[in-house]
N, C-alpha and C positions, 0 to 999 in steps of 0.2 A: 252617633258615636256609641250610645248604649246598646244598640242592636248589634253592633260589631263585638262589643264586649260580651254580651249574653251569647252570641254565636260562638266565640272563643271559649266560653265557659262550657257550652254544650260539647264542643270538640274535646275539652279537657275531660269531661264526665265520660265520654265514649272511650277515650284513650285509657282511662283508669279502668273501666269495665273490661276492655279487651286486654290490657296488661295483666290484670288479675287473673283472668281466665287462662291466659297463656302461661302464666307463672304456676298456676295450679296444675296445669297439663304438664309443664316441664318437671315439676317436682315429683309428680306420679310416675311419669315415663323416664325420665332422664336421671333423676337423682336417686329415686327408690328402685328403678328398673322394673316396675310392675307394668304389665300390658293393660291397656284400656280396651274394654269391650267395645266394638264398633257401634252397637246400639246406644251405649252409654254415651259415647262421644257425639253421636247424632243428636241425642236429646240434650246434652250439654250445650251444643252448638245452637240449638233452637232456643234454649233458655237465654243464652247470651244475646242472641238476635232480638228476642222479645225485650230484654232489658235495655238494648240500644234503641228499639222502637219506641219504648215508654219514654226514654229520655228525650227523643226527638219530639214526640207528641207533647209532652209537658213543656218543652221550650216553645214549640209553636203555639200552644195555648197561651203561654205567658206573653209572647209577642203579639197575639191578636187580642189581648185583653181579657181573656177568659180563664186566666190561671186559677188554680186551686188556692183557696185561702183557708183561714181558721173557720170551723163552724160557727154559726151565729151566736150559739150559746157561750162561747169562749170570749166574745168581745167584751171589752170593759165599757161601762156605760158612764 
């Protein structure tokens, strides 16, 4: 059950990333009426894709038990 919940959490993170990217594009092009240079749009798409890949890799690492934690010097003794 926790695997399903963590997967749904991943989908929520991906939806938030994509929604924010779309909202920014809509504000710039639709609301303000400014054109976006195709190269800027290409690089922005690459950045959004990388953020999605990072979210998927972090989720997979957590599922496999290799998730990132606090550095050892932050642990309470």
